[in-house]
C-alpha positions in Angstrom: 72.6 -16.0 -61.4 69.6 -18.1 -60.4 69.3 -21.9 -60.2 66.1 -23.3 -61.8 66.2 -26.9 -60.4 63.0 -27.8 -62.1 64.6 -27.2 -65.5 68.1 -28.3 -64.3 69.7 -25.1 -65.4 71.5 -22.0 -64.1 70.2 -18.8 -65.7 71.7 -15.3 -66.0 69.3 -12.6 -67.2 70.6 -9.4 -68.8 68.6 -6.8 -70.7 65.6 -9.1 -70.9 67.7 -12.0 -72.5 68.6 -15.2 -70.6 71.9 -17.1 -70.9 71.8 -20.5 -69.3 73.8 -23.6 -68.5 72.0 -27.0 -68.4 73.4 -29.2 -65.7 73.1 -32.5 -63.8 74.1 -32.8 -60.2 75.9 -36.1 -59.4 77.8 -37.2 -56.3 80.8 -34.9 -56.2 80.2 -33.5 -59.6 78.3 -30.8 -61.5 77.9 -31.9 -65.1 77.5 -29.0 -67.5 75.8 -30.4 -70.5 75.2 -27.1 -72.5 75.9 -23.4 -72.2 73.8 -21.0 -74.3 73.8 -17.3 -74.8 71.3 -15.7 -77.1 72.7 -13.8 -80.0 72.1 -10.4 -78.4 74.3 -11.3 -75.5 77.2 -13.0 -77.4 80.4 -11.2 -77.2 79.4 -9.3 -74.1 81.0 -11.6 -71.5 77.7 -12.9 -70.3 78.6 -16.5 -70.7 81.8 -15.9 -68.9 79.9 -14.3 -65.9 77.5 -17.3 -66.0 80.4 -19.8 -65.8 82.1 -17.8 -63.0 78.9 -18.1 -61.0 78.6 -21.8 -61.9 82.2 -22.4 -60.7 81.4 -20.6 -57.4 78.3 -22.8 -56.9 80.3 -26.0 -57.6 83.0 -24.9 -55.2 80.4 -24.0 -52.5 78.8 -27.5 -53.0 82.1 -29.3 -52.9 81.6 -30.5 -56.5 83.9 -30.6 -59.5 82.7 -29.3 -62.8 82.5 -32.0 -65.5 82.0 -30.2 -68.9 80.2 -31.9 -71.7 79.8 -28.6 -73.6 82.7 -27.3 -75.6 82.3 -23.8 -74.2 82.3 -25.0 -70.6 85.4 -27.1 -71.3 87.3 -24.3 -73.0 86.3 -21.9 -70.1 87.6 -24.4 -67.6 90.9 -24.7 -69.4 91.3 -20.9 -69.5 90.5 -20.6 -65.8 92.0 -23.7 -64.3 93.5 -22.8 -60.9 92.0 -19.3 -60.9 88.2 -19.7 -61.0 87.4 -23.4 -61.3 
């Protein structure tokens, strides 16, 4: 995963396609506004891998993830206490 601070998004490239998570950094929080996976990557686990990397980044920065996106919220519910 790479962080593109100019676009405020984390990106994960696979097979020439890019999945991404739009974010805002706030004091103590990493707000995830939107997670997108192109159709070619849907169902491949790419968005899950992206969110795992986002959770690792948030943990390393001492921030909690605040999900605005439905996918990010459901991912956090499924992984609460394990990854996030």
